Structures are given as structure tokens and as C-alpha cells.
C-alpha positions as CSV (number, residue, x, y, z in Angstrom):
1,X,116.5,142.5,132.4
2,X,118.2,145.7,131.4
3,X,121.0,143.8,129.8
4,X,118.5,141.7,127.8
5,X,116.7,144.8,126.6
6,X,119.9,146.6,125.6
7,X,121.2,143.6,123.7
8,X,117.9,142.4,122.2
9,X,119.2,143.0,118.7
10,X,122.1,140.7,119.2
11,X,119.8,138.1,120.9
12,X,117.5,138.1,117.9
13,X,120.4,137.8,115.5
14,X,121.9,134.9,117.6
15,X,118.6,133.0,117.5
16,X,118.2,133.4,113.8
17,X,121.9,132.5,113.1
18,X,121.6,129.4,115.4
19,X,118.4,128.2,113.7
20,X,120.0,128.6,110.3
21,X,123.2,126.7,111.2
22,X,121.0,123.8,112.5
23,X,118.7,123.7,109.6
24,X,120.8,124.4,106.5
25,X,122.7,121.1,106.7
26,X,119.3,119.4,106.5
27,X,117.8,121.6,103.7
28,X,117.8,118.6,101.3
29,X,115.1,117.1,103.5
30,X,112.7,120.0,102.9
31,X,110.7,118.2,100.1
32,X,107.0,117.7,99.6
33,X,107.4,114.0,100.5
34,X,109.4,114.8,103.6
35,X,106.9,117.4,104.7
36,X,103.9,115.1,104.3
37,X,105.6,112.7,106.7
38,X,105.1,115.2,109.5
39,X,101.4,115.9,108.7
40,X,98.9,114.1,111.0
41,X,95.7,112.6,109.7
42,X,93.4,115.0,111.5
43,X,92.6,118.1,109.4
44,X,92.6,120.4,112.5
45,X,96.0,119.1,113.7
46,X,97.4,119.3,110.1
47,X,96.4,123.0,110.1
48,X,98.3,123.5,113.4
49,X,101.4,121.7,112.0
50,X,101.3,123.9,108.9
51,X,101.0,127.0,111.0
52,X,104.0,126.0,113.1
53,X,106.1,125.3,110.0
54,X,105.2,128.7,108.5
55,X,106.0,130.4,111.8
56,X,109.5,128.8,111.9
57,X,110.0,129.6,108.2
58,X,109.5,133.3,108.8
59,X,112.8,133.3,110.8
60,X,114.9,130.5,109.2
61,X,113.6,130.9,105.6
62,X,113.1,127.1,105.1
63,X,111.3,125.2,103.6
64,X,110.6,126.9,100.2
65,X,107.1,128.3,99.8
66,X,106.5,126.1,96.7
67,X,107.0,123.0,98.8
68,X,104.5,124.3,101.3
69,X,102.0,125.2,98.6
70,X,102.1,121.8,96.9
71,X,101.8,120.0,100.3
72,X,98.8,122.1,101.2
73,X,97.1,121.2,97.9
74,X,97.6,117.5,98.6
75,X,96.6,117.5,102.3
76,X,93.6,119.8,102.4
77,X,90.3,119.5,100.6
78,X,89.9,121.4,97.3
79,X,89.9,125.2,97.8
80,X,90.3,125.0,101.6
81,X,94.0,124.5,100.9
82,X,94.1,128.1,99.6
83,X,92.2,129.4,102.6
84,X,94.4,127.6,105.1
85,X,97.6,128.7,103.2
86,X,96.4,132.4,103.4
87,X,96.0,132.0,107.2
88,X,99.5,130.5,107.4
89,X,101.0,133.2,105.3
90,X,99.4,135.8,107.6
91,X,101.2,134.1,110.5
92,X,104.6,134.0,108.6
93,X,104.3,137.6,107.3
94,X,103.4,138.9,110.8
95,X,106.3,137.2,112.5
96,X,108.8,138.4,109.8
97,X,107.5,141.9,110.1
98,X,107.7,141.8,114.0
99,X,111.2,140.4,113.9
100,X,112.3,143.2,111.6
101,X,110.6,145.8,113.8
102,X,112.4,144.4,116.8
103,X,115.8,144.3,115.1
104,X,115.5,147.8,113.7
105,X,116.2,149.3,110.3
106,X,120.0,149.4,110.7
107,X,120.4,145.7,111.6
108,X,118.1,144.5,108.9
109,X,119.9,146.6,106.2
110,X,123.1,144.8,107.3
111,X,121.5,141.5,106.5
112,X,119.7,142.3,103.3
113,X,122.5,144.3,101.6
114,X,124.3,141.0,101.2
115,X,121.6,140.0,98.7
116,X,122.1,141.9,95.4
117,X,118.5,141.3,94.1
118,X,116.9,142.7,97.2
119,X,119.3,145.5,97.6
120,X,118.8,146.7,94.0
121,X,115.1,146.5,94.4
122,X,115.2,148.7,97.5
123,X,117.6,151.3,95.9
124,X,115.1,151.9,93.1
125,X,112.3,153.1,95.5
126,X,111.6,155.3,98.4
127,X,109.9,154.5,101.6
128,X,106.6,156.0,100.2
129,X,106.6,153.4,97.5
130,X,107.1,150.5,99.8
131,X,103.5,149.1,99.4
132,X,104.1,148.9,95.6
133,X,107.6,147.4,96.2
134,X,106.1,145.0,98.6
135,X,103.7,143.7,96.0
136,X,106.5,143.4,93.4
137,X,108.8,141.7,95.9
138,X,106.3,139.0,96.5
139,X,106.0,138.3,92.7
140,X,109.7,138.4,91.9
141,X,112.2,135.8,93.0
142,X,113.7,137.8,95.9
143,X,114.2,136.6,99.5
144,X,110.6,137.2,100.7
145,X,111.3,136.6,104.4
146,X,114.1,139.1,104.5
147,X,111.9,141.7,102.8
148,X,109.3,141.1,105.5
149,X,111.9,142.0,108.1
150,X,112.7,145.1,106.1
151,X,109.1,146.3,106.0
152,X,108.9,145.9,109.8
153,X,112.2,147.6,110.3
154,X,111.2,150.8,108.4
155,X,107.8,150.9,110.2
156,X,105.8,150.4,107.0
157,X,102.1,150.4,108.1
158,X,101.3,146.8,109.0
159,X,97.9,146.5,107.2
160,X,99.3,148.0,103.9
161,X,102.2,145.6,104.2
162,X,100.0,142.6,104.8
163,X,97.5,143.3,102.0
164,X,100.2,144.1,99.5
165,X,102.1,141.0,100.4
166,X,99.1,138.6,100.2
167,X,98.1,140.1,96.8
168,X,101.6,139.5,95.4
169,X,101.9,136.0,96.9
170,X,98.5,135.0,95.5
171,X,99.7,135.2,91.9
172,X,101.8,132.1,92.5
173,X,100.2,130.5,95.5
174,X,96.6,130.1,94.3
175,X,97.3,128.1,91.1
176,X,100.0,125.9,92.8
177,X,97.8,124.9,95.7
178,X,94.8,124.3,93.5
179,X,96.6,122.3,90.9
180,X,99.1,120.3,93.0
181,X,96.9,117.3,93.1
182,X,96.2,117.5,89.4
183,X,99.9,117.8,88.6
184,X,100.8,114.8,90.8
185,X,98.2,112.7,88.9
186,X,99.1,114.2,85.5
187,X,95.6,115.6,84.9
188,X,96.5,118.4,82.5
189,X,92.8,119.4,82.2
190,X,92.8,120.2,85.9
191,X,95.3,123.0,85.5
192,X,93.4,125.5,83.4
193,X,90.6,126.6,85.7
194,X,92.7,127.3,88.8
195,X,95.2,129.4,86.8
196,X,92.4,131.4,85.3
197,X,90.8,131.9,88.7
198,X,94.2,133.0,90.1
199,X,94.7,135.6,87.4
200,X,91.2,137.0,87.7
201,X,91.4,137.0,91.5
202,X,94.8,138.8,91.5
203,X,93.5,141.5,89.1
204,X,90.4,142.0,91.2
205,X,92.4,142.1,94.4
206,X,94.8,144.7,93.0
207,X,91.8,146.8,91.9
208,X,90.2,146.6,95.3
209,X,93.4,147.5,97.0
210,X,94.0,150.5,94.7
211,X,90.4,151.7,95.2
212,X,90.4,151.4,99.0
213,X,93.7,153.2,99.2
214,X,92.4,156.1,97.0
215,X,88.9,156.4,98.4
216,X,87.9,157.0,102.0
217,X,84.6,155.4,102.9
218,X,82.4,157.8,104.8
219,X,80.7,155.5,107.1
220,X,80.5,154.5,110.7
221,X,83.8,152.6,110.3
222,X,85.4,155.6,108.7
223,X,84.4,157.9,111.6
224,X,86.0,155.4,114.0
225,X,89.1,155.4,111.8
226,X,88.8,151.7,111.1
227,X,90.1,150.8,107.7
228,X,87.7,148.3,105.9
229,X,90.6,146.0,105.1
230,X,91.5,145.9,108.8
231,X,87.9,145.0,109.6
232,X,87.7,142.3,106.9
233,X,91.1,140.8,107.9
234,X,90.1,140.7,111.6
235,X,86.8,139.1,110.8
236,X,88.4,136.4,108.7
237,X,90.9,135.6,111.4
238,X,88.3,135.5,114.2
239,X,86.0,133.4,112.1
240,X,88.8,130.9,111.3
241,X,89.7,130.6,115.0
242,X,86.0,130.1,115.9
243,X,85.7,127.5,113.1
244,X,88.8,125.6,114.3
245,X,87.3,125.6,117.8
246,X,84.1,124.1,116.5
247,X,86.2,121.4,114.8
248,X,88.1,120.6,118.0
249,X,85.9,121.1,121.0
250,X,83.4,118.2,120.3
251,X,86.4,115.8,120.8
252,X,87.3,117.1,124.3
253,X,86.3,115.7,127.6
254,X,86.1,112.1,128.9
255,X,85.5,109.1,126.6
256,X,82.1,107.4,126.7
257,X,81.3,103.7,127.1
258,X,77.6,102.6,127.1
259,X,76.2,100.2,129.6
260,X,75.3,97.9,126.7
261,X,79.0,97.7,125.7
262,X,80.0,97.1,129.3
263,X,77.4,94.3,129.7
264,X,78.4,92.7,126.4
265,X,82.0,92.0,127.5
266,X,82.4,88.4,128.7
267,X,86.0,87.1,129.0
268,X,85.0,83.5,128.3
269,X,83.6,84.5,124.9
270,X,87.1,85.1,123.5
271,X,88.1,81.4,124.1
272,X,87.1,78.2,122.3
273,X,87.4,74.5,123.1
274,X,88.0,73.1,119.7
275,X,89.6,74.1,116.5
276,X,87.4,75.9,114.0
277,X,87.7,75.8,110.1
278,X,89.3,79.3,110.0
279,X,93.1,79.1,110.2
280,X,95.7,81.9,110.5
281,X,99.1,83.0,109.3
282,X,101.2,85.9,110.4
283,X,102.2,88.4,107.7
284,X,105.4,89.9,109.1
285,X,107.8,90.6,106.2
286,X,106.7,93.6,104.0
287,X,107.3,91.9,100.7
288,X,105.5,88.7,101.7
289,X,102.5,90.8,102.9
290,X,102.3,92.4,99.5
291,X,102.7,89.1,97.6
292,X,99.8,87.5,99.5
293,X,97.6,90.5,99.1
294,X,98.1,90.4,95.3
295,X,98.0,86.6,95.1
296,X,94.6,86.5,96.9
297,X,93.2,89.1,94.5
298,X,94.4,87.0,91.6
299,X,92.6,83.9,93.1
300,X,89.3,85.6,93.7
301,X,86.3,83.9,92.2
302,X,83.4,86.0,93.3
303,X,83.8,89.1,95.5
304,X,86.6,91.3,97.0
305,X,86.0,93.8,99.8
306,X,88.9,96.1,100.6
307,X,89.3,98.9,103.2
308,X,92.3,101.2,103.9
309,X,93.0,104.5,105.4
310,X,95.4,105.5,102.7
311,X,96.2,104.4,99.1
312,X,99.2,106.4,97.9
313,X,100.6,106.7,94.5
314,X,103.7,104.7,93.7
315,X,104.8,101.2,92.6
316,X,102.7,99.3,95.0
317,X,99.7,101.5,94.4
318,X,100.0,101.0,90.6
319,X,100.2,97.2,91.1
320,X,97.3,97.1,93.5
321,X,95.1,99.1,91.2
322,X,96.1,96.9,88.3
323,X,95.3,93.8,90.3
324,X,91.8,95.1,91.2
325,X,91.1,96.1,87.5
326,X,92.3,92.7,86.3
327,X,90.0,91.0,88.7
328,X,87.1,93.2,87.6
329,X,87.9,92.3,84.0
330,X,87.4,88.6,84.9
331,X,83.9,89.4,86.3
332,X,84.8,89.7,90.0
333,X,82.8,92.2,92.0
334,X,85.2,94.6,93.7
335,X,84.2,97.0,96.5
336,X,86.7,99.5,97.9
337,X,86.2,101.9,100.8
338,X,88.8,104.6,101.6
339,X,89.1,107.6,103.9
340,X,87.5,110.5,102.1
341,X,89.7,113.4,103.4
342,X,93.4,112.9,104.3
343,X,93.9,109.3,103.2
344,X,91.9,109.5,99.9
345,X,93.5,107.8,97.0
346,X,94.8,109.9,94.1
347,X,92.3,110.9,91.5
348,X,94.1,108.9,88.9
349,X,93.4,105.7,90.9
350,X,89.9,106.7,91.9
351,X,88.8,107.6,88.4
352,X,90.1,104.5,86.7
353,X,88.6,102.2,89.3
354,X,85.2,103.8,89.7
355,X,84.6,103.9,86.0
356,X,84.7,100.1,85.8
357,X,81.3,98.5,85.8
358,X,82.4,95.8,88.3
359,X,84.1,98.1,90.8
360,X,82.4,100.3,93.5
361,X,84.6,102.9,95.2
362,X,83.3,104.4,98.5
363,X,84.7,107.4,100.4
364,X,84.0,107.5,104.2
365,X,83.6,111.0,105.5
366,X,84.3,114.1,103.5
367,X,84.7,117.8,104.3
368,X,81.4,119.4,105.2
369,X,81.5,123.2,105.7
370,X,78.7,123.3,108.2
371,X,80.0,120.3,110.2
372,X,83.7,121.0,110.8
373,X,84.0,118.4,113.5
374,X,83.4,115.7,110.9
375,X,86.8,116.4,109.4
376,X,88.6,114.9,112.4
377,X,87.2,111.3,112.0
378,X,89.2,109.0,109.7
379,X,88.5,105.6,108.3
380,X,91.5,103.9,109.9
381,X,90.6,100.2,109.3
382,X,92.8,98.1,107.0
383,X,91.4,94.8,105.8
384,X,90.6,92.8,102.7
385,X,88.3,89.8,102.2
386,X,88.3,87.5,99.2
387,X,85.2,85.4,98.6
388,X,84.3,83.7,101.9
389,X,87.8,82.1,102.0
390,X,90.3,84.8,103.0
391,X,90.6,87.9,105.0
392,X,93.7,90.0,105.9
393,X,93.7,92.4,109.0
394,X,96.4,94.6,110.2
395,X,97.9,98.1,110.0
396,X,99.3,98.4,106.5
397,X,98.0,101.0,104.1
398,X,98.7,100.7,100.4
399,X,102.0,102.6,99.9
400,X,105.6,101.8,99.0
401,X,107.0,102.3,102.5
402,X,104.7,99.6,103.9
403,X,106.0,96.9,101.5
404,X,109.6,97.8,100.7
405,X,109.7,96.3,97.2
406,X,113.0,96.0,95.4
407,X,114.2,99.5,94.5
408,X,112.5,101.3,97.3
409,X,115.0,103.5,99.2
410,X,112.8,105.5,101.6
411,X,111.8,105.0,105.2
412,X,110.2,101.6,105.8
413,X,107.2,101.1,108.1
414,X,107.4,97.7,109.8
415,X,103.9,96.5,110.2
416,X,102.1,93.2,111.2
417,X,99.1,91.5,109.7
418,X,97.2,88.3,110.1
419,X,95.8,86.3,107.2
420,X,92.8,84.2,108.0
421,X,92.0,81.2,105.7
422,X,88.6,79.6,105.9
423,X,89.1,75.9,105.0
424,X,85.3,75.3,104.9
425,X,83.4,77.6,102.5
426,X,80.1,76.8,104.3
427,X,81.5,78.0,107.7
428,X,80.3,81.4,108.8
429,X,82.9,83.1,110.9
430,X,85.0,86.3,111.0
431,X,85.2,86.6,107.2
432,X,81.4,86.8,106.9
433,X,81.4,89.2,109.9
434,X,83.9,91.4,108.1
435,X,81.8,91.5,105.0
436,X,78.8,92.6,107.1
437,X,80.9,95.3,108.7
438,X,82.0,96.5,105.3
439,X,78.3,96.7,104.1
440,X,77.2,98.6,107.1
441,X,79.9,101.1,106.7
442,X,79.4,101.5,103.0
443,X,75.7,102.1,103.6
444,X,76.3,104.6,106.4
445,X,75.1,108.2,105.9
446,X,78.8,109.3,106.3
447,X,79.8,107.3,103.2
448,X,79.2,108.2,99.6
449,X,79.7,106.1,96.4
450,X,82.0,107.7,93.9
451,X,80.3,108.1,90.6
452,X,82.0,106.3,87.7
453,X,83.6,108.4,84.9
454,X,83.5,107.9,81.2
455,X,85.1,104.8,79.7
456,X,86.8,106.4,76.8
457,X,90.1,105.7,75.1
458,X,92.0,107.6,77.8
459,X,90.5,105.4,80.4
460,X,91.3,102.3,78.5
461,X,94.9,103.4,78.2
462,X,95.1,103.9,81.9
463,X,93.4,100.5,82.6
464,X,95.9,98.7,80.3
465,X,98.8,100.5,82.0
466,X,97.9,99.5,85.5
467,X,97.0,95.9,84.5
468,X,100.4,95.8,82.8
469,X,102.1,96.8,86.0
470,X,100.2,94.1,87.9
471,X,101.0,91.3,85.3
472,X,104.7,92.3,85.3
473,X,104.9,92.0,89.1
474,X,102.9,88.8,89.1
475,X,105.2,87.2,86.6
476,X,108.3,88.1,88.7
477,X,107.0,86.6,92.0
478,X,104.8,83.7,90.7
479,X,104.8,80.7,93.0
480,X,102.4,78.2,94.3
481,X,101.4,78.6,97.9
482,X,99.5,76.0,100.0
483,X,97.4,78.0,102.5
484,X,96.0,75.0,104.3
485,X,99.5,73.6,105.0
486,X,101.0,77.0,106.0
487,X,98.4,78.2,108.4
488,X,97.9,77.5,112.1
489,X,94.7,76.2,113.7
490,X,92.8,78.3,116.1
491,X,90.0,77.8,118.6
492,X,88.2,81.1,118.1
493,X,88.5,84.5,116.3
494,X,86.7,87.5,117.6
495,X,86.2,90.7,115.6
496,X,86.3,94.0,117.6
497,X,85.4,97.3,115.9
498,X,84.7,100.9,116.7
499,X,81.5,102.6,115.7
500,X,81.6,104.0,112.2
501,X,80.2,107.5,112.8
502,X,81.9,110.8,112.2
503,X,82.6,112.9,115.3
504,X,83.4,111.7,118.8
505,X,82.6,108.0,119.1
506,X,82.0,105.5,121.9
507,X,85.2,103.9,123.0
508,X,84.0,100.4,122.2
509,X,87.2,98.7,121.0
510,X,89.3,100.4,123.7
511,X,87.0,99.2,126.4
512,X,87.3,95.6,125.2
513,X,91.1,95.8,125.1
514,X,91.1,97.4,128.6
515,X,89.0,94.5,130.0
516,X,91.2,91.9,128.3
517,X,94.1,93.6,130.0
518,X,92.4,93.7,133.4
519,X,91.6,90.0,133.1
520,X,95.2,89.1,132.3
521,X,98.5,89.0,134.2
522,X,101.1,89.4,131.5
523,X,100.5,91.7,128.6
524,X,102.9,92.6,125.7
525,X,101.7,95.5,123.5
526,X,103.2,97.0,120.4
527,X,102.1,100.4,119.1
528,X,104.0,103.2,117.2
529,X,103.4,105.5,120.1
530,X,101.3,105.9,123.3
531,X,99.3,109.1,123.5
532,X,96.7,109.6,126.2
533,X,95.1,112.5,127.9
534,X,95.7,113.0,131.6
535,X,92.3,111.4,132.5
536,X,92.9,108.4,130.2
537,X,96.4,108.0,131.5
538,X,94.9,107.7,135.0
539,X,92.6,105.0,133.7
540,X,95.5,103.3,132.0
541,X,97.5,103.4,135.3
542,X,94.6,101.6,137.0
543,X,94.4,99.1,134.2
544,X,98.0,98.0,134.4
545,X,98.4,98.1,138.2
546,X,99.9,94.9,139.6
547,X,100.3,93.5,136.0
548,X,103.4,92.8,134.0
549,X,102.8,95.2,131.0
550,X,105.5,95.7,128.4
551,X,105.2,98.2,125.6
552,X,107.2,98.0,122.4
553,X,107.3,101.3,120.6
554,X,109.4,103.6,118.4
555,X,112.4,105.6,119.5
556,X,112.9,109.2,118.5
557,X,115.5,108.0,116.0
558,X,113.0,105.6,114.3
559,X,109.8,107.6,114.2
560,X,108.7,110.0,111.4
561,X,105.4,110.9,113.0
562,X,106.0,114.4,114.4
563,X,102.6,115.2,116.0
564,X,101.8,111.9,117.7
565,X,105.3,110.8,118.7
566,X,106.2,114.3,120.0
567,X,103.2,114.1,122.4
568,X,104.4,110.7,123.6
569,X,108.0,111.9,123.9
570,X,107.0,114.9,126.0
571,X,104.9,112.8,128.4
572,X,107.1,109.7,128.5
573,X,108.0,110.2,132.2
574,X,104.3,110.3,133.2
575,X,103.7,107.1,131.2
576,X,106.7,105.4,133.0
577,X,105.1,106.4,136.3
578,X,102.2,104.0,135.6
579,X,104.6,101.2,136.2
580,X,104.8,99.7,132.7
581,X,108.0,98.6,131.0
582,X,108.9,100.5,127.8
583,X,111.3,99.3,125.0
584,X,112.1,101.7,122.1
585,X,113.1,100.4,118.7
586,X,116.5,101.7,117.6
587,X,116.8,102.3,113.9
588,X,116.9,105.2,111.5
589,X,115.7,103.6,108.2
590,X,112.8,101.6,109.6
591,X,110.1,102.2,112.2
592,X,107.4,100.2,114.0
593,X,103.9,100.6,112.6
594,X,102.3,97.4,113.9
595,X,99.4,97.2,116.4
596,X,99.6,94.0,118.4
597,X,98.5,93.0,121.9
598,X,99.4,89.6,123.5
599,X,97.5,88.3,126.6
600,X,98.7,85.6,129.0
601,X,100.3,83.2,126.5
602,X,97.1,82.5,124.5
603,X,95.2,85.5,123.1
604,X,96.6,87.6,120.3
605,X,95.0,90.9,119.0
606,X,96.1,92.3,115.7
607,X,94.6,95.1,113.7
608,X,94.6,98.9,113.2
609,X,94.1,100.1,116.8
610,X,96.9,102.4,118.1
611,X,97.4,103.2,121.8
612,X,96.3,106.8,121.2
613,X,93.3,109.1,121.6
614,X,92.3,109.0,117.9
615,X,91.9,105.2,118.0
616,X,90.0,105.5,121.3
617,X,87.5,108.3,120.5
618,X,87.3,109.2,116.8
619,X,88.6,106.9,114.1
620,X,87.0,103.7,112.8
621,X,89.2,100.8,114.0
622,X,89.1,97.0,113.9
623,X,91.0,94.2,115.6
624,X,91.0,90.4,115.4
625,X,91.4,88.6,118.8
626,X,92.8,85.1,118.1
627,X,92.6,82.2,120.6
628,X,95.6,80.0,119.8
629,X,98.7,79.2,121.9
630,X,100.7,78.3,118.7
631,X,99.8,81.5,117.0
632,X,100.6,83.5,120.2
633,X,104.1,82.0,120.2
634,X,104.6,83.0,116.5
635,X,103.5,86.6,117.2
636,X,105.6,86.7,120.3
637,X,108.7,85.6,118.4
638,X,108.1,88.4,115.9
639,X,107.9,91.0,118.6
640,X,110.9,89.6,120.4
641,X,112.9,90.0,117.2
642,X,112.1,93.7,117.3
643,X,112.7,93.9,121.0
644,X,116.2,92.6,120.4
645,X,116.8,95.8,118.5
646,X,115.3,98.0,121.2
647,X,116.5,99.6,124.4
648,X,114.6,99.7,127.7
649,X,113.7,103.2,129.1
650,X,114.6,103.3,132.7
651,X,112.7,104.9,135.6
652,X,114.8,108.0,135.2
653,X,113.5,108.4,131.6
654,X,116.9,107.4,130.1
655,X,117.9,104.3,128.2
656,X,119.4,101.5,130.3
657,X,122.8,100.3,129.3
658,X,122.9,97.3,126.9
659,X,126.0,95.3,125.8
660,X,124.1,94.3,122.6
661,X,122.7,97.5,121.1
662,X,123.5,101.2,121.1
663,X,121.0,104.0,120.9
664,X,120.4,105.1,117.3
665,X,121.7,108.5,116.4
666,X,119.2,111.4,116.6
667,X,120.2,114.8,115.0
668,X,120.1,117.8,117.2
669,X,117.5,119.4,114.9
670,X,115.1,116.5,115.2
671,X,115.6,116.3,119.0
672,X,114.8,120.1,119.3
673,X,111.9,119.9,116.9
674,X,110.2,117.0,118.6
675,X,110.8,118.4,122.1
676,X,109.3,121.8,121.3
677,X,106.4,120.3,119.3
678,X,105.7,117.9,122.2
679,X,105.2,120.7,124.7
680,X,103.3,122.8,122.2
681,X,100.9,120.0,121.2
682,X,100.4,118.3,124.6
683,X,97.2,120.3,125.3
684,X,95.8,118.8,122.1
685,X,96.5,115.2,123.0
686,X,92.8,114.4,122.7
687,X,93.3,114.8,118.9
688,X,96.2,112.3,118.5
């Protein structure tokens, strides 16, 4: 211990140097798009991830602040991005200050004197002027993290350092966070107000700081030698922690299943004796899935209902919006429901769609200040109905990575969907049930209708642009498709859904899948990850006991979901102890995003339900359970194709040897990041 204490300076320097050596080769990945790939759908967990990134940045100086500011503006609702960024900045500033204090003035000077801008700035001032220099250093383009270390090393009063730093950083941070969404959607009008607010706030902040420094308040706090800024900062931090607790705690504890749900499950209800008019087709290939989605919209004659967690800006987003607008121009009624917090579509899409007289846009759930726990419920369904003839269910959102159109070079999410074709328009089946499900959700007290904007010349120009993108795509892929000849007959299709409330929900869908498993001998499941609390893992172990249960999931190399997969990765040994067989998909450019469950050679379940706590207890989810031996074989072939590119995880938590495939390469940085995140986030598994 004495040796550690005597050499603490060198230990700190070694840690910083090692982190820099590991991260610098990957600095090109520190982009807004790359960062958003690590952010979970839960607002509370997104805050934790941002806090972790800021904490690491304080030491390794990556990623750039502007990237973090823009990402915060995109991820978090309105002005809350600013509030959350302030909290994260406090964390980063405190860590930098503490590291500098631990290293000492001499060691920090050795580091910073290598930077000419920072060294010249320090030479111009004395220690007494550090608060002013601190403010200036946050405004000027000097290495801010190194300056934080310096302030700690020279024992600058912490609260003066913190306030001066936040004031300086605010001049750039506030307008960037508030306008990042407007910039991404090219809304120039949205830039003016945040910049004005930022300038005014900065001037007021500087005035308050100067006043409190110059004037001693003769009050109770003054007699106790408590600086008012200290009190305010402490109150803000404590309030934020309490608010976060109110957002998280309602989701803790065991899941709930009502007696009504238990009594409603009857295994025989999932089977039929004869073929029904509804027929099915597997949508496996990304480009085919997009073609059929757009093709069905083009064929609509009456009504389209569409639901998705996320609709992101890009080529596929533009074409999809154009297809919906083109349908509306033909007199088709279009209803769209989208997650209202994390997955909400860009305002450029929302505004042009909602302004059309034949289009209704709904947002499910939105941020409510007095109900923080509402922010952790997401609309996670993905489905689309066209007239009473077609419905698509699966796990694909609208985004370029889900459809991999020509020219896309990013990470591809391999998903799976089922298209249902109703050959008899008078038959009432799962398509009609889906429309009822949509109506119920749209009329829920947790959903609000987006008010339509003005239909001026700018709107017309946007409408024409998006319709043009759609027509260009349609012309390039035009072909006739016979849905009757290319679909498979089925005996029964059953729709399973979660409740559509915000907050902790009854585990309706999970219970039905559990009972299907308990009534089967051989089960093959595919999910991007498996994340369960300790209690639910015990239930899972009981569910799969004496059954042949195989899980197809991602490998560390394939995944890009830091929070959820890291929790799976850290607890994989416990999952293996339940007796299941795990195969992990080996790839670095593509990953598994499908949610499919096969039971005893006959039943196939496809939809949006992941094997994780969010799907069990909080998010809206939906699955189709299809009774068809022929379709089961088609789905099994698709999964077997991915299993052929997967490695089995042995009982020792290592990959078993295979002559046919090698483990995909995982960088040391990614391995360390996911390992550390897994252990840090394991206590919060109930949120994944």
C-alpha cells in the first residue's frame, strides 16, 4: 500500500496514457452517428450512458464536446438536453479537477506545457486570476480537460472553478444542444431563439457570478459560511438524483401477471384444423422487406395504419414519407403512430406528414415533468396494415440500416418480418384485430395527435421533394408480384400484445410465450440479446428445464447495442447455467435484430418482443403466432442460415471449436468497454 501511495502520480499517468493509446486509433468513430448507436431507448438509461461517457472523456479527452452536445439535443426532449448536459459537465469537470489534484501541480504542468495555446494562456495570468482564466479557457479553443486538471493541481477553490467553467461552456453548449435537432432537419427558423436565449443566459450568469463574488449575503447561510452557489448547486444535484430515482424505482421488483391473463391462456387456441383465408410470407432480406412495404403502400385503396418505434432520417425515411404522402394525395387515409420520446421521427417528416388533410400522426408517450416514470415506456411495436388485405409484423424500424439499400455502407441490422395476405376481403382475422389494436392505442390517454401545420409553399416544396424520392425508387424496382401465389397457407394466426400504458406494465406477452415454451419440447429462439433480472432468470431456468432450448443471438463482435448487450455479456455464465444452448452470430458489419420463436415444429412467433426486461415489463410489444408446419420450416431455414455463421458458447463460457467458422475479431477497446459497462449496468437490468 505504501508503494501505491508513493507512486500514485505515475499510476495516474499510466492509466491516462494507456486509455489514450487504446482510444486514439479509434477516434474516427467518435461521431454523432456512432455515439447514438450506444444510446438506449430508455431516457433514464440514456442519461446514465451519457454520464459514463463524460466521466471517461474527463481523462481521455474523447469524444469532442460538440459531438456530445449534438447527440444530447437529438436524444433528449427539448430543453432537458441542456439540463442533462449540465449534470454531465459537472461530472466531467469534477473528475478532471480531482485527477489534477491527485497528480499535483508539477506533473500537470509537464503535461500542459506541451500545448502552446494553454501554456501561453497560463503565462499571462496569476493564480489569483484563475477564475477569470477558467471562464476564458472554456470559451476559447484550448484543451479544456487539461485545464481542468491544472485547476485541481493548483488547488483553485472547487466551487469557483465549477461555476466559472459552466458559465464559459454555456456560451457554446446551450445553442448547440437546443438547435441540433433543428440543424439536422434544416429548420433555419429554429436556430434564432436558442442562440438569443444562450447569449442572454450567459450575460445574466456572468452578472450573477460577479455579484455573488463581490457581495457577501448576511443571512443564515452566510453565518454558516455556506456560499449560496454551493447551496444552489447541491440542491440541483440532489434534486436530479431524486428525480432519476422517481423515474427508475417504479420499474423495480417482480413482474405482474393477472389471474385473468393466466386463465385466458389455452394451448389449443393457438392451433387450427383447416387453412384460413389469411396466408403468410417471410420477409428475410432487407431490400425485399422495403420493396414490399412500399409496394403495399402503393397498392392501398382505402386505409393504411402504420406503427414503429423509430423513423430516422435517411434514404429509406425519405422514400417512406414520400410513399405515404403519395397515397394521401390519392385520397387514402393514413394513420401513423410513433414513439414520442426517443424514437420520434424528425420534425421535417412529422411536419410535412401531419399537415396533410388525409394523414393523422400520433405520438405515444411524451416527456411529462411531474411523471418521470412515463419516460421509460416506449412504443416498440412495428407493424403496418393496408386495407383489410395486408399486414406486416416484425422488428424493423424505418431506417437505412434495416433495409441496406444500394449505396448504404453502415452497420446492417438483420431483421425478420412476416407479411400476412388476406385472400378474402370479407374474412375478419388478424388484420382486423391489428386495426382495432391501433385504434385503441391511438385513443389512449398516453397518445396525442400531432396538430397539422400550415400548407404553404414551403410545405408544398417538401411534399414534392419526398414524393419525388418515392417515385424515383418505385421506378427503379417496379415489378409485378403475385401475393396469392407466393404466400403459404396457415391454420391459425394469433395476435399477442402487451398493454399500452406508460409505466410498469403487466407481463402479458411474456407470460404467453413462457406458457408456449412450457407446453413445448423443442424451442429455438432468436433475440439480439437476453437480459433478465436475477428473479426472472430463475423463472426462465424453470421454464426451460428438461427442454431443448436453443438461443441464437449476437456476439460481441456483431453487436452495436452497448447497454443491453453489455448486461447480457456480463451475465452470460449465469444464463448458460440454466441449461440452454447459445449460439452467437459472428460478423462485424451486420448484427441480428430479429425476434423469432419456434415451437415443436409447428408454431412460429414473429414480432417485436426481445428477450429482455423492457419487452417484459414496460414497452408496448406485439407478436404473431402462426400455426403452419410449412411456414415453420421456412423460418427455421432462415435461422439455420444465421446459425451457420455462429459459434456455440460452451459451458465454460468460451466458444467451442469449429472447423467452419472463426470467431469474429473484437477490438480490445470494445471488449474493455462492454465488460466494464456490463458490470456497472448489471444492477439496472430491470431497465433493459
